[in-house]
N, C-alpha and C positions, 0 to 999 in steps of 0.2 A: 319484612313482609308488608309492614305498614306503608313503607314508601312506594312499594309496587302497587297497592291498593290505591294509594293517593294518586299515583301517576295514571292509573286506569281511569280513575274517576274524573281527573283533569281532562284526559284524552276525550272520554265520553261527552263532557260539557262542551269542549271545544267543537267536537264533531256535530254536535247539536246546533251550533251557531252558523254553520255554513253548508252549502249544498255540494254534493259531488255530482258533476254532470258527466254523462257517458255519451259518446258519439260513435256511431258505426256507419262506415261508407263503404259501399260496393259499387265500382264503376266498371261497366264493360266497355271494350273498345274494339276498333277494327284496324288491322295493319294493312296499309296500302303501300307496298314497296315501290321505291323508284327504280329498281333494278329489275330487268326482265328475268333474272335467274330465280326470282322467289314469286310465290304466288300469294294471294290475299290470304290473311290470317286473322286470328282473333287475339284479344288480350284482355286481361282483367287487373284491377287494382282494389286491394282491401285495405282499410285503415280503421284502427279503433283508437280513440282518445279518451282520457279521463282528465277532467279539470278539478283542481284542488283549490279551495279557498278563493277562487276567482282570480288567481295570480300564477299558478303553476299548471302545466300540463305534461302528461306522459302518455305514450302510446306505442302501439306496434303497427307496422305496415308490411305488405307484401304485394308482389305483383308477378305476373306471368305474361309471356307472350308466345305465340305458337304460329309457325309459318312453314309451309311446305316448299322446299326448292323444287323447280321444274325438273323433270326427268329423273328424280330420285324418289324411291319409295318411302324412305324415312322422312320424318318432319324435324324441324329445328325448334327446339323449346327452350326458352330463357326464363329464369326465375330469379327473384331477389327478395330478401327479408330484411327488416330493420327495426331498430327501436328509436324513438325520439323523445327527448326532454326539452322542455321550453318554459319561458316565463312571458307574461304579458301584463300590461297595465292600461287601464281605461279610467282617465281622470274624470 
C-alpha cells in the first residue's frame, strides 16, 4: 500500500510540473464532384488532440461525407473514425 501511495504522490507532483493541452477542431466542407453522376454534397471533419509533457500527443478523429447521386432518391454517405499517437520535439 505504501508503494501505491508513493506512486500516486510522485504522479501528482509530476503532473503539476507540466500542462496538458486539449485541442478540438471542427471543419465543415463542400463536395464538388468531377463526375456528372453526383450532385454537390457536404462533408465534415472532427479532431480532438491531447498533448502530454510537450512531447507526446494522442487523439481521435472522424469525418463524414454525403453526396446525392443524380436520378436516385438515396444519398451516398461515407464515414471514417480513427485514433492517433505521435511525438514531437521543439529545440
